[in-house]
N, C-alpha and C positions, 0 to 999 in steps of 0.2 A: 587262302587268305580271305578274310571277310572284312567288310566295311559296315559295322553296325550303325554308324551315323556319319554325317559329314565330318571329315577331319579326324576320324578314328579308324585304325586298322588293327586287326587281330590276325596273327599268324600262328598256326598250330603245326608243329613239325615233329618228326621222329628222327633220331640220329643214332648211328652206330659208329664203332671205331675199329679200324684194322690196326693192330699193333705193329710197330716197326719190324720189318723183316718177315712179316706174315702176309698171307693172302686171303684170309677169311676174317669176317667180323667176329669180334669177341662179344658174345651175347650178353655177358654180365655187365658190359658197359653201355648197353642200349639206353637211350633216354628219350623222354617226351619233353618238348620245349614249347613255350608260349612266349610270344613277343607282342606287346601292345604298343602301338605308336600313335602319336598325335601330331597333327599338322598345325604348326604355329608360325606365323609370319612367313607363310609360303614354304616352309621346310618341315620335313618329317623328322620327328625326334622320338627315340625310344623312351617310353614312359615306364615300361615294366619288362623285365626278362626273368623267366622262371624255368628251371630245369629240374626234372624229377627222374630218378632212375626208373626204367621201365621193367620192373621186376615181375609184375603180375603174380604176386604171391599166391601160391596154391593153384595157379592156372598155367602149368607149363606149356600147354598147347598154344595159348595166346603169345607167350614169349617166343616160342618157335615160329609162329606165324609172322611176328614182327621181324625176326631175324631173316626169315625167308624173303619177306618184302624188301628189306634193306639190301640183301644180297642180289636180288633181281634188279633193283634200281642201280646198284653199283655196277653190275655187269652191263646193263644197257648204256650207262654213262661211259664206261670204258670203251664199248663198241663205237659210240659216237666219236670219242676222241681219236680212236685209231682210224676211223673212216675219213676224218677231216685232214689227215696228214697226206 
């Protein structure tokens, strides 16, 4: 997340999806997301939400890298959840 000026926030994220009944991310559904928020009257409001498929046309290594990154993050999060029980 970055704050390019007072009262403005930009969040850049990547997302993956694990289909119901499956245990691995379906790489074809990976996406890049951007949220722009502005603070008005003391409250943050979403001004823009944009989602783009993370296809990396012609660059399969980049798509594989993103899926690997998402799978590692998912595994780390699962570990945190199980440790807290």
